[in-house]
Structure formats: C-alpha cells, structure tokens
C-alpha positions as CSV (number, residue, x, y, z in Angstrom):
1,M,11.1,1.4,39.2
2,N,10.0,1.5,43.1
3,G,6.8,-1.0,42.4
4,S,8.8,-3.6,40.5
5,P,10.0,-5.9,43.3
6,K,7.0,-5.9,44.3
7,L,5.0,-6.9,40.9
8,H,7.5,-9.6,40.5
9,K,7.3,-10.9,44.1
10,Q,3.3,-10.9,43.6
11,K,3.7,-12.9,40.2
12,D,6.4,-15.3,41.5
13,G,4.3,-16.1,44.7
14,R,1.1,-16.6,42.3
15,A,3.4,-18.9,40.1
16,G,4.2,-20.9,43.3
17,W,0.3,-21.4,44.2
18,R,-0.3,-22.4,40.6
19,L,2.1,-24.8,40.9
20,M,1.1,-26.3,44.1
21,W,-2.5,-26.7,43.3
22,A,-1.0,-28.4,40.0
23,M,1.0,-30.7,41.7
24,L,-2.5,-31.8,44.1
25,A,-4.1,-32.2,40.8
26,L,-1.7,-35.3,40.0
27,L,-3.4,-37.0,42.5
28,A,-5.8,-38.8,39.9
29,A,-2.6,-38.6,36.9
30,F,-1.6,-42.1,38.7
31,P,-4.1,-44.4,39.8
32,A,-3.4,-45.7,43.6
33,L,-2.8,-49.1,44.6
34,A,-5.7,-49.4,47.3
35,D,-6.7,-52.3,49.1
36,C,-6.7,-50.3,52.5
37,D,-9.3,-47.7,51.5
38,A,-8.7,-46.7,55.4
39,C,-5.0,-45.8,54.7
40,A,-5.7,-43.8,51.0
41,A,-8.5,-41.6,52.7
42,T,-5.7,-40.9,55.5
43,A,-2.8,-40.2,53.2
44,R,-5.5,-38.2,50.6
45,R,-6.3,-36.1,53.4
46,F,-3.2,-35.6,54.8
47,A,-1.7,-34.7,51.2
48,V,-4.4,-31.8,51.0
49,D,-4.9,-30.4,54.2
50,Q,-0.4,-30.4,54.7
51,H,0.5,-29.7,50.9
52,F,2.5,-32.8,51.1
53,N,4.8,-33.9,48.1
54,G,6.0,-37.2,48.2
55,V,5.4,-40.8,48.3
56,I,3.4,-43.1,50.5
57,L,3.2,-46.7,51.2
58,V,1.5,-49.3,53.2
59,G,2.1,-52.7,53.3
60,H,1.6,-56.0,55.3
61,G,4.0,-59.2,55.0
62,S,5.0,-58.8,51.6
63,H,1.7,-57.3,50.4
64,V,1.3,-53.8,49.3
65,D,-2.0,-52.7,50.6
66,Y,-1.8,-49.0,49.5
67,A,1.0,-46.7,47.4
68,E,0.3,-43.6,45.9
69,S,2.4,-40.3,44.7
70,F,1.8,-36.6,45.2
71,G,3.2,-34.2,43.3
72,V,6.2,-33.5,41.2
73,A,10.0,-34.9,41.1
74,D,11.3,-32.1,39.5
75,A,9.4,-28.8,39.5
76,A,11.3,-27.3,36.5
77,T,9.7,-30.1,34.0
78,R,6.4,-30.9,36.2
79,Q,8.0,-34.4,35.8
80,P,5.4,-36.2,38.4
81,L,6.6,-38.6,41.4
82,T,5.9,-42.3,41.1
83,V,6.3,-44.9,43.5
84,D,9.7,-46.1,41.7
85,T,11.0,-42.4,41.7
86,P,14.5,-42.6,44.3
87,F,14.8,-40.6,46.7
88,E,17.9,-40.1,49.0
89,T,17.0,-42.0,52.4
90,G,19.5,-40.0,54.8
91,S,20.1,-41.8,58.2
92,I,18.3,-44.8,56.7
93,S,21.5,-45.5,55.0
94,K,23.1,-46.0,58.2
95,W,20.5,-49.0,58.6
96,I,21.9,-50.4,55.6
97,A,25.5,-50.2,56.5
98,S,24.5,-52.1,59.4
99,I,22.7,-54.9,57.4
100,V,26.2,-54.9,55.2
101,V,28.3,-55.5,58.7
102,M,26.1,-58.1,59.8
103,R,26.5,-59.6,56.5
104,L,30.1,-59.8,56.8
105,V,30.1,-61.0,60.3
106,Q,27.9,-63.8,59.5
107,Q,30.6,-65.0,56.6
108,G,33.1,-64.4,59.4
109,E,34.9,-61.6,57.5
110,L,34.5,-59.1,60.6
111,A,33.6,-59.0,64.2
112,L,31.4,-56.9,66.2
113,D,33.5,-56.9,69.3
114,E,37.0,-57.0,68.2
115,P,39.2,-53.7,68.6
116,I,39.4,-51.9,65.3
117,S,42.9,-51.4,65.5
118,S,42.9,-55.3,64.3
119,Y,41.7,-54.1,61.1
120,L,43.2,-50.4,60.7
121,P,46.4,-50.8,62.5
122,D,47.8,-47.2,61.2
123,Y,44.7,-46.0,63.1
124,R,45.7,-44.0,66.5
125,R,46.3,-46.8,68.7
126,D,45.3,-45.5,71.8
127,N,41.8,-45.3,70.3
128,G,41.6,-48.2,67.7
129,D,42.1,-50.7,70.7
130,R,39.4,-49.5,72.7
131,L,36.7,-49.3,69.8
132,T,34.7,-51.4,68.3
133,L,32.2,-52.0,65.5
134,R,29.2,-52.7,67.9
135,E,30.2,-49.1,69.4
136,L,30.7,-47.6,66.3
137,I,27.6,-48.7,64.7
138,S,25.4,-47.6,67.8
139,H,27.0,-44.6,68.3
140,A,28.4,-45.3,71.5
141,S,32.1,-45.2,70.6
142,G,32.8,-41.3,72.0
143,V,34.2,-41.0,69.1
144,P,33.9,-36.8,68.5
145,N,31.7,-35.8,65.3
146,E,34.2,-33.9,64.0
147,I,33.1,-34.4,60.2
148,D,29.4,-32.5,61.2
149,E,31.8,-29.5,62.7
150,A,34.3,-29.6,59.5
151,I,31.2,-28.8,57.6
152,K,29.0,-26.2,59.7
153,R,32.9,-24.4,59.2
154,D,33.4,-24.6,55.6
155,P,30.5,-26.3,53.7
156,A,32.8,-27.3,50.6
157,T,33.8,-30.2,52.7
158,R,31.1,-31.6,51.5
159,D,32.9,-31.5,48.0
160,L,36.2,-33.1,49.1
161,S,37.5,-36.2,47.6
162,L,39.7,-37.8,50.0
163,S,41.0,-41.9,50.5
164,N,39.4,-43.5,53.4
165,A,43.0,-43.2,55.3
166,E,42.9,-38.8,55.1
167,A,39.3,-38.9,55.9
168,V,39.6,-41.0,59.3
169,R,43.1,-38.8,59.9
170,R,40.8,-35.8,59.5
171,F,37.3,-36.1,60.8
172,A,37.5,-39.6,62.9
173,S,40.9,-39.5,64.8
174,G,40.0,-36.7,67.7
175,D,40.1,-37.6,71.8
176,L,37.4,-40.0,72.4
177,R,34.5,-37.5,74.5
178,F,33.4,-40.6,76.5
179,A,35.2,-44.2,77.2
180,P,33.3,-46.4,74.4
181,G,29.9,-48.2,75.5
182,T,29.2,-45.7,78.6
183,D,27.3,-43.2,76.3
184,W,25.7,-42.5,73.5
185,D,26.6,-39.3,70.9
186,Y,25.2,-39.5,67.4
187,S,28.1,-38.9,65.5
188,H,28.4,-39.5,61.7
189,S,32.5,-39.7,62.4
190,N,31.8,-43.1,63.2
191,W,30.7,-44.3,60.0
192,L,33.6,-42.6,58.2
193,L,35.5,-45.4,60.1
194,V,33.2,-48.2,59.8
195,K,33.8,-47.6,55.7
196,A,37.4,-48.0,56.3
197,V,37.1,-51.0,58.2
198,I,34.8,-52.4,55.7
199,E,36.8,-51.8,52.6
200,Q,40.3,-52.9,54.3
201,A,38.7,-56.1,55.6
202,T,37.0,-57.0,52.2
203,G,39.0,-55.5,49.9
204,R,36.3,-54.1,48.0
205,D,34.8,-50.9,47.5
206,Y,31.5,-50.6,49.7
207,A,28.9,-49.5,46.9
208,S,29.7,-53.0,45.3
209,L,29.2,-54.8,48.4
210,V,25.6,-52.9,48.6
211,D,25.4,-53.8,45.1
212,G,26.0,-57.7,45.5
213,Y,24.7,-58.1,49.1
214,L,21.3,-56.3,48.3
215,V,20.3,-54.7,45.2
216,Q,21.1,-57.5,42.5
217,P,20.0,-60.5,44.7
218,L,16.4,-58.1,45.3
219,A,16.5,-56.9,42.4
220,L,16.2,-53.5,43.4
221,R,15.8,-51.2,40.2
222,H,16.1,-47.7,41.7
223,S,18.2,-48.1,44.6
224,G,21.9,-48.2,45.3
225,I,24.8,-45.7,46.2
226,Y,25.4,-42.5,45.3
227,R,28.6,-39.8,45.9
228,G,28.4,-36.2,45.1
229,S,25.0,-34.7,43.9
230,S,22.2,-37.1,43.9
231,S,20.3,-35.0,41.0
232,A,22.6,-37.3,39.1
233,V,21.4,-40.3,39.4
234,R,18.4,-41.2,36.8
235,G,15.3,-40.5,37.3
236,M,16.0,-39.1,41.1
237,A,13.5,-36.7,43.1
238,L,14.9,-33.2,43.3
239,G,15.4,-31.5,46.6
240,Y,13.4,-28.2,47.9
241,R,13.8,-26.0,50.3
242,Q,10.1,-24.8,49.2
243,L,7.9,-25.3,45.8
244,A,5.5,-22.5,47.3
245,P,4.9,-19.9,47.0
246,Q,8.3,-19.5,45.5
247,V,10.4,-22.8,44.0
248,L,13.5,-22.9,46.3
249,P,16.0,-26.2,45.2
250,L,18.3,-27.4,47.7
251,D,21.3,-29.9,47.1
252,K,23.3,-30.9,49.6
253,P,26.1,-32.9,47.9
254,L,27.6,-36.0,49.6
255,P,31.5,-37.2,49.7
256,D,32.3,-40.5,48.9
257,F,33.8,-40.8,52.5
258,M,30.4,-40.1,54.0
259,V,28.2,-42.7,52.0
260,L,27.4,-45.0,55.0
261,A,26.2,-42.1,57.0
262,G,23.6,-40.8,54.3
263,G,24.5,-42.0,50.6
264,F,21.9,-44.6,50.1
265,Y,19.0,-44.3,47.5
266,A,15.9,-45.9,47.2
267,S,12.4,-45.7,45.8
268,A,9.1,-46.5,48.1
269,N,8.5,-49.9,46.0
270,D,12.1,-50.9,46.6
271,L,12.9,-49.8,50.4
272,F,9.7,-52.0,51.2
273,V,11.4,-55.0,49.1
274,L,14.4,-54.5,51.2
275,M,12.2,-54.4,54.5
276,D,10.3,-57.5,53.9
277,A,13.6,-59.5,52.5
278,L,15.4,-58.6,55.7
279,F,12.7,-59.4,58.0
280,G,11.5,-62.5,56.2
281,G,14.9,-64.0,56.6
282,R,16.2,-63.6,53.2
283,L,19.2,-61.2,53.9
284,L,20.4,-62.4,57.4
285,S,20.2,-65.4,59.4
286,P,17.6,-65.0,62.4
287,E,20.6,-64.6,65.0
288,S,22.0,-62.0,62.6
289,T,18.4,-60.1,62.1
290,R,18.2,-60.4,66.1
291,T,21.6,-58.6,67.0
292,L,20.8,-55.9,64.1
293,M,17.5,-55.0,65.9
294,S,18.6,-55.6,69.7
295,V,18.6,-52.1,71.6
296,E,22.1,-51.7,72.6
297,R,21.4,-47.5,74.0
298,P,17.8,-47.9,75.4
299,L,17.3,-44.2,75.9
300,Q,17.5,-43.8,72.5
301,N,16.0,-47.2,71.5
302,Y,19.1,-47.5,69.5
303,A,20.2,-50.8,68.3
304,L,22.8,-51.5,65.1
305,G,22.1,-48.2,62.7
306,G,18.6,-48.1,63.6
307,R,15.5,-48.3,66.0
308,T,13.5,-50.5,67.7
309,Q,10.8,-49.9,69.8
310,T,7.3,-50.9,71.3
311,L,4.3,-48.7,70.0
312,P,0.7,-49.1,70.3
313,F,-1.5,-49.7,67.4
314,D,-5.4,-50.3,67.5
315,G,-5.3,-51.0,71.3
316,A,-2.3,-53.6,71.3
317,D,1.5,-52.9,71.8
318,H,3.9,-53.7,68.8
319,P,7.5,-53.7,68.8
320,V,8.7,-51.6,65.5
321,A,11.5,-51.4,63.6
322,W,11.9,-47.8,62.2
323,E,14.3,-45.4,60.9
324,Y,14.1,-41.7,59.8
325,G,16.6,-40.4,57.6
326,S,17.2,-36.6,56.4
327,N,19.7,-34.8,53.8
328,G,19.0,-31.6,53.1
329,A,15.3,-31.6,51.5
330,F,14.9,-35.0,51.9
331,R,12.8,-36.6,54.4
332,V,12.2,-40.7,54.7
333,L,10.5,-42.5,57.3
334,A,10.5,-46.5,57.4
335,W,8.4,-48.3,59.8
336,R,7.8,-52.1,60.4
337,T,6.1,-54.1,63.1
338,L,8.3,-57.0,63.9
339,D,5.6,-59.1,65.5
340,D,3.0,-59.2,62.3
341,G,4.5,-57.7,59.6
342,H,2.7,-54.1,59.2
343,S,5.1,-51.3,57.3
344,V,4.6,-47.7,56.6
345,I,7.0,-46.0,54.1
346,V,6.4,-42.2,54.1
347,M,9.1,-40.4,51.4
348,N,9.7,-36.5,51.2
349,N,11.6,-34.1,48.9
350,T,10.6,-30.6,50.3
351,S,11.7,-30.3,53.3
352,F,8.8,-31.4,55.6
353,D,8.5,-31.0,59.2
354,H,9.4,-34.6,60.7
355,L,7.1,-34.6,63.5
356,K,4.4,-34.6,61.3
357,L,5.0,-37.5,59.1
358,G,5.7,-39.2,62.7
359,E,2.0,-38.3,62.9
360,L,0.8,-39.4,59.5
361,A,2.7,-42.3,59.8
362,T,1.1,-43.1,63.3
363,A,-2.2,-42.7,61.5
364,L,-0.9,-45.0,58.7
365,M,-0.3,-47.9,60.9
366,E,-3.4,-47.4,62.9
367,A,-5.5,-47.6,59.7
368,S,-4.0,-50.9,58.4
369,Y,-4.6,-52.4,61.7
370,R,-8.0,-51.3,61.3
371,E,-8.8,-52.2,58.1
372,Q,-7.5,-55.6,58.7
373,R,-9.3,-55.9,61.4
374,L,-12.9,-54.9,60.0
375,S,-12.0,-57.1,56.7
376,R,-11.7,-60.4,59.1
377,P,-14.8,-62.9,58.9
378,K,-17.1,-63.0,61.9
379,K,-17.6,-66.0,63.6
C-alpha cells in the first residue's frame, strides 16, 4: 500500500507526457497555410520548444499568410485544435463591447460624454451625474472593482443569475476611488454599468447586438457571446491548468452580467476577419474608429476597451492596436499594425505564460515584415 500512490503518480506522469508528445505529433495532422515561411518556422520552433497547445495566425491586410494549430481542444477525446476552433477571448471582449458602443454612438443611440444617469435614472445620482461611457470603457471612472473582490471572497459569485439592476447595485455602486478622468484602475465593475446602459438605451440584449452588428454581417461562423461555462459552446476548446505530466482541467464560468468584460468567444480565423473589417472601415466610420483607438490613458496605452502603442518591427516604428485576454486557462493575444495591416493572433487553452506569448507575437511580426521585405522585387 505504501508504494501505490507513487506507482500511480508515475503512471499518470508517463501518460501525461505521452499525451504531450501525441499533441506535438499533431503538427503534421493538419496542413498549415504557410505563405510566410519565416512565420511557420518561428511558430513551429516555439511550439516544440515550449510545448505550446493552441493556434497561431499571421496575416497582412485581408490575407492570411500563415495559420496553424498545435495540440488538442479536448484532452479526453484527443479532439485536435483547428484554426476554426473557438476560444474564450477574455478581455478582448472589452474591445468588442467598445466597438458595439461606438456603433451605437455613431447611430445616435448613445453619447460617450453624456452622464450615465441620463440612461440609468435609478443608479445612485452622485456617481451617475459624474460618470460617462468614455470613462467607463477607458477604466478611468474610479468605480471600485467590487465584482472581482466578490469573486475572490466567494467563487460561487460566478454562478449567480442577476438582472442588470441587481448586479449594478451589488457590484458597481461603491463610492468612487478617484474623480472620474483623473486616474486609471482596471475595474471589471465598469462593464456591468456599460451593459446596463447599452441594454437600457436600446431595449435589446447585448448578445443580440453582437450578433446583429458583428457575427451576421461578417459571416463569423465560430464566434458569439457565451454565458456560464464556455464548454457548452459547440466545438469550444476546453481549458486546462496543465496537460502534462498530469491533465488538470480548468473551467471558470462567467455570469451574464459580466459578458462585456469577458464573454466573447471566437476562432482565430473569425478574429482575423473581425479585425480586418474593423480597420478596413467595414464596421465603423473612420472617425469612430479613430475615437475607438485614440489613447485615453497614456501610461497604460489604453484607448477604449483596447490599447494602442507604437512598437518597432524590422527597423521601423509602427502604431499597433493590441489586446490580450485571459480567463481561467485561456490566453488570447491579438495585434494589428495600423499603418500597414500586419496582424498576429495567438490563442492558447493551457494557462500559458502571457509574457512568452508577447515574445512570440514580436517574433512573428518580425518574421512577417522580413518575409515581405525579402519578397519585394529588387530594383
């Protein structure tokens, strides 16, 4: 009996590593789209060296130059990932929500700088008369992050079913921590208020707005809004704390009142189409897109729901729209240069180190520019 636990642990470890090598063998299972050989070499080397489980896509303009999947969506069934596998996108959902807000502003249904008490007359007046949508979606509101604090105290908060009004009352009605517009605090409670404003002003469910403004017009086949556990979404990548040496699942459900903060899911292909449509002028007017991407909080490079930052690639500086999202085991990164449309999307479902994802994205951007430069006809 004293040796049994050790024996089982050894077996579990061997099984976990066998699964990992089986996943890496899947590199050849789905032929990659590789018009960028340098991108493919960079991604494949990273996948092997780092035991990466996920999807990598690199594009330029509306063209996908490289896309490949590595590993499994479901460890129990060995279902492989593909470039059409949906992932939770975490905080990229805030970017999506801000696109919806800007669409409604463009249509005259909302105003970025109107006090939110105009939309929510029952919200505490001393806060509502001072807060605007611009401050909420740039995290410059001063609204305390009561929802995250509540989840830390009691993880069952994630399972609550509450109306917008009740969610706002419980988790977005505290005294402001600073005067709106004077500081920055990454508070998820902001997005409970934004959801309440959107649905009150339009009389529509937020998920239906995402479907009507984004999913249907762009023919996104593997994207939308989920509530509760994302595992209920057909074909969804499942989340794991780790895959080896032991498989440890990780699932963090999201209540409906938090969907603007983290409830958008998408495949790599769909996210690329959406980004190209946004920056190609098919979703918003040029003025609305400039407002969306204009930095509100310079120290954080934070615009409206996402970030804009100048980064060097291949010896030149480029303005980059970027966002990183995480929830539970999911890690998703999306970058697009605003001057010439180079894009990188990385998706992972195994709690991967986000700093390494940033290093990978930088290397892929460098590879994309290098490939383009070398492919130009010599004069």
